[in-house]
C-alpha positions in Angstrom: -113.8 118.4 283.2 -114.0 122.1 282.2 -110.4 121.5 281.7 -110.9 118.5 279.5 -113.7 119.8 277.7 -111.5 123.1 276.7 -108.8 121.0 275.9 -111.2 118.9 273.5 -111.8 122.4 272.2 -108.2 123.6 271.5 -107.7 120.2 270.1 -110.7 120.4 267.2 -109.6 124.6 266.6 -106.0 123.0 266.0 -107.2 120.5 263.7 -109.7 122.3 262.1 -106.8 124.8 261.3 -104.4 122.2 259.6 -107.1 120.9 257.8 -108.3 124.2 256.4 -104.7 124.2 255.0 -105.1 120.9 252.8 -108.1 122.0 251.4 -106.9 125.3 250.8 -103.9 123.5 248.8 -106.5 121.7 246.5 -108.5 124.3 245.8 -108.3 126.2 242.4 -110.1 129.1 240.9 -112.3 128.8 237.6 -110.4 129.2 234.7 -111.7 132.1 232.4 -112.0 131.3 228.9 -112.6 133.9 226.2 -114.1 133.0 222.7 -112.7 134.4 219.8 -113.5 134.2 216.0 -111.8 130.5 215.0 -109.6 131.0 211.3 -111.4 129.5 208.4 -109.3 126.5 208.5 -107.4 125.5 211.7 -105.7 122.5 211.0 -104.9 122.6 207.3 -106.1 119.9 205.5 -108.8 118.7 208.8 -111.3 119.4 206.8 -111.3 118.7 203.0 -112.8 120.5 200.3 -115.9 119.7 198.9 -115.3 117.7 196.4 -116.5 119.5 192.7 -119.6 118.8 191.3 -120.1 116.6 188.4 -120.5 117.6 184.9 -124.0 117.2 183.0 -123.6 115.7 179.3 -126.1 114.3 177.7 -128.7 114.1 181.1 -125.9 112.1 182.3 -123.3 113.1 185.5 -120.1 112.3 184.2 -117.0 113.7 186.5 -113.3 113.8 185.7 -111.0 111.4 185.8 -106.8 112.4 187.0 -105.3 109.3 186.8 -105.5 106.0 185.8 -103.8 103.4 188.6 -104.4 99.8 187.4 -106.0 97.4 185.0 -107.5 94.2 185.7 -109.7 91.6 183.5 -112.9 90.6 186.0 -115.3 88.7 184.8 -114.1 88.6 181.1 -114.7 92.6 181.5 -111.8 94.8 181.5 -111.7 97.6 184.4 -110.1 100.2 185.4 -108.8 101.3 188.9 -110.0 105.4 188.6 -108.7 108.0 191.1 -111.2 111.0 190.4 -109.8 114.2 190.3 -110.6 116.3 193.3 -111.7 113.2 195.2 -109.7 111.2 198.0 -108.1 107.9 197.9 -111.5 106.4 199.7 -113.4 107.1 196.1 -110.9 105.3 193.9 -112.8 102.4 192.2 -112.7 99.7 189.4 -114.9 100.8 186.6 -115.5 98.9 183.4 
């Protein structure tokens, strides 16, 4: 009986040593990152510049037109498709 216990203990030690190889294989040390100051614009055109402020004329806000893209008659009135200077394509609008 004693011999069987010794063999069982030896088998357990052997299995433990074999399994330790697998545990050590998957273990990786923690990565260390050092923080540093980021540049003003890390990716060009990632963060667009804010649009220019409107100009006050006679206490009304006015924006500068960059280009007239199209025209149409809508409800019997002429409308112009306007691209505003300093604004993106999402701000293109139809104006009377």
